[in-house]
C-alpha positions, 0 to 999 in steps of 0.5 A, a space after each residue: 913205185 908200181 902201177 896197176 891197171 886192169 880191163 875190169 869194167 867199173 861197177 856200180 854208180 860210176 858205171 851208170 854215170 859213164 853210161 849216161 854220159 856216153 848215151 848223152 854224147 852219142 845222142 848229141 852227135 846224132 842230132 848235130 849230124 841230122 841238123 847239118 844235113 837238113 840245112 844242106 838239103 834246104 840250101 840245095 832246095 833253094 837253088 834253081 834247077 840250072 844251079 842243080 844241073 851244074 852240080 850234076 843232080 836233079 831236085 829229086 836226087 837231093 836227099 841221095 846226094 846229101 846222104 851219099 856217104 851213108 848209102 850206096 846209091 
């Protein structure tokens, strides 16, 4: 029995459905990452200045601290 595979992209309806699901999934991932980070910012904002000092950050540095993996600061 022979098996044939190719790298030819799907055409027509199936390609559009695949693109739709890819778009939806990337949007959901972006939303969930944003939500998790906004919750982390809120949790840090709720801390006292002394607690933030123990972490080595100031109140003004909270966004940079939360997004430190995305930006070189």
